[in-house]
C-alpha positions in Angstrom: 0.0 0.0 0.0 1.3 3.5 -0.9 0.5 6.4 1.3 0.7 9.9 -0.1 1.0 13.1 2.0 -0.9 16.0 0.5 -0.1 19.6 1.4 -2.4 22.5 0.5 -0.6 25.8 -0.2 -1.5 29.2 -1.7 0.5 31.5 -3.8 1.5 34.9 -2.5 -0.7 37.9 -3.1 0.6 40.4 -5.7 -1.5 43.4 -4.7 -0.6 45.7 -1.8 -2.7 45.6 1.3 -4.0 49.1 0.7 -5.3 48.2 -2.7 -7.0 45.0 -1.3 -8.7 47.1 1.3 -10.0 49.5 -1.3 -11.3 46.6 -3.3 -13.0 45.2 -0.1 -11.2 41.9 -0.7 -12.0 39.2 1.8 -9.2 38.3 4.3 -6.7 35.7 3.2 -7.0 32.2 4.7 -4.4 30.8 7.1 -3.2 28.3 4.4 0.6 28.7 4.2 2.2 30.3 1.1 4.4 28.2 -1.2 7.7 29.2 -2.7 8.8 27.9 -6.2 11.6 25.8 -4.8 9.1 23.6 -2.9 7.7 22.4 -6.2 10.9 20.5 -6.9 10.5 18.5 -3.7 7.0 17.3 -4.6 6.3 13.9 -6.2 3.4 15.3 -8.1 1.4 18.6 -8.3 -2.3 19.6 -8.6 -3.0 23.2 -9.3 -6.4 24.9 -8.8 -7.3 28.5 -9.6 -10.1 30.8 -10.7 -10.3 31.8 -14.3 -11.7 34.9 -16.0 -11.9 35.5 -19.7 -9.8 32.4 -20.3 -6.9 33.4 -18.1 -5.7 32.2 -14.7 -5.5 34.6 -11.8 -2.6 37.0 -12.1 -1.2 35.9 -8.7 -0.9 32.3 -10.0 0.6 33.4 -13.3 3.2 35.4 -11.5 4.0 32.3 -9.4 4.4 30.1 -12.5 6.5 32.7 -14.1 8.9 32.5 -11.2 9.6 28.8 -11.7 11.8 29.2 -14.8 14.9 28.1 -12.8 13.2 24.9 -11.9 12.3 24.1 -15.5 15.9 25.0 -16.6 17.4 22.6 -14.0 14.8 20.0 -15.0 13.7 19.7 -11.3 10.0 19.4 -12.5 10.8 16.8 -15.2 8.7 13.6 -14.9 6.3 14.9 -12.2 2.6 14.2 -12.8 0.6 17.4 -12.8 -3.1 18.1 -12.7 -5.2 21.3 -13.1 -8.7 22.4 -12.1 -10.2 25.8 -12.4 -13.6 27.4 -12.3 -15.5 30.5 -13.4 -18.3 32.4 -11.9 -20.4 32.4 -15.1 -21.1 30.3 -18.1 -18.7 30.9 -20.9 -16.2 32.5 -18.6 -13.2 31.0 -20.5 -12.9 27.5 -19.0 -12.4 26.1 -22.5 -9.2 28.1 -23.1 -7.7 28.3 -19.6 -5.8 25.1 -19.6 
């Protein structure tokens, strides 16, 4: 029998607290933040994020953009990866997000 340990993380916010306050953004959860180097330690990855107009959240895109060094060093090679995403409306871009 194989036992897998799953960890839930969130990517860092890219907006300043003052901007979030003006947007009346809800408070962040207490789920710990992930750093790109932690991806290399995982056996597999599952990413979930909201989508709007066929594009992932900018915070998640910024996080993925910061993983170039891992790809260059092939530290993510051979890892299984899954995606899930959602929109708040029909036709919100789910068909083009992945």
